C-alpha positions in Angstrom: -0.6 10.1 10.8 -1.7 6.6 9.6 -1.0 3.3 11.6 -0.9 -0.4 10.8 -4.3 -0.7 12.4 -5.6 2.0 10.0 -4.2 -0.1 7.1 -5.7 -3.2 8.3 -9.2 -1.5 8.8 -9.2 0.1 5.3 -8.0 -3.0 3.6 -10.3 -5.4 5.1 -13.4 -3.0 4.4 -12.6 -3.6 0.7 -14.5 -6.4 -1.0 -12.8 -9.8 -1.1 -9.6 -8.6 0.6 -7.8 -11.2 2.8 -5.0 -10.8 5.2 -2.1 -13.2 5.6 1.6 -13.1 6.4 4.0 -12.4 3.6 7.8 -12.1 4.4 7.0 -12.4 8.0 4.9 -9.2 7.9 1.1 -8.6 7.6 0.0 -8.4 4.1 -3.4 -7.8 2.3 -4.4 -9.4 -1.0 -7.2 -8.8 -3.5 -6.4 -11.1 -6.3 -2.6 -10.5 -5.8 -0.8 -8.5 -3.2 -2.1 -5.0 -2.6 -0.2 -3.9 0.5 2.4 -5.3 2.9 4.0 -3.9 5.9 7.7 -3.4 4.9 9.0 -2.5 8.2 7.6 -0.6 11.3 5.9 2.7 9.9 6.5 1.7 6.2 3.9 0.0 3.9 4.3 -1.3 0.4 1.5 -0.4 -2.1 0.9 -0.6 -5.7 0.6 2.6 -7.7 0.8 3.7 -11.4 2.2 7.0 -10.0 5.5 6.0 -8.1 7.8 8.4 -9.9 5.5 11.3 -9.4 4.8 10.5 -5.8 8.5 10.0 -4.8 9.3 13.0 -6.9 7.1 15.4 -5.1 7.3 13.9 -1.6 10.4 11.8 -1.3 10.2 12.0 2.5 7.0 10.1 2.3 7.3 8.0 -0.8 10.4 6.0 -1.9 11.6 2.5 -2.9 14.6 0.4 -2.2 16.9 -1.4 -4.8 14.6 -4.5 -4.0 11.6 -2.7 -5.5 13.4 -1.7 -8.7 12.2 -4.6 -10.7 8.5 -3.9 -9.7 7.7 -0.4 -11.1 4.3 -0.4 -9.4 5.5 -0.8 -5.9 6.2 2.2 -3.8 6.9 2.5 0.0 5.0 4.8 2.1 6.0 6.3 5.5 2.7 5.8 7.5 3.7 8.6 10.0 3.5 11.1 7.0 0.3 10.4 5.5 -3.3 11.0 6.9 -6.2 8.6 6.8 -7.7 10.1 3.6 -4.4 9.7 1.7 -4.1 6.2 3.0 -7.4 5.2 1.9 -6.8 6.6 -1.5 -3.5 4.7 -1.9 -5.0 1.6 -0.8 -8.1 1.8 -3.0 -5.8 2.4 -6.0 -3.6 -0.5 -5.0 -6.6 -2.8 -4.6 -7.7 -2.0 -8.0 -4.2 -2.6 -9.4 -4.1 -5.9 -7.5 -7.1 -7.1 -9.4 -9.9 -6.0 -6.8 -13.2 -4.8 -8.0 -15.3 -2.4 -6.2 -18.9 -3.2 -5.9 -21.5 -1.0 -7.5 
């Protein structure tokens, strides 16, 4: 089970990521938004695999009508993912948001 503190720790460990408030919730930015707390226990991230994730684990991954116009955004129930899954989701979102990993 992941938490908002886990999200913060993983995001801020990525190069150049900043935290600020967006829609009155904590959010993390690379060049653009990479993650935002949507509501308690629910995180918004970017992914190229939204349909696949929601199709295989709809209790964990989903979206609302608000997210229909943004096909890269998916909501994640933090209580249903572990730290490894969360780190992978956030790294993918970081790259989609324009972040660059240091080599």
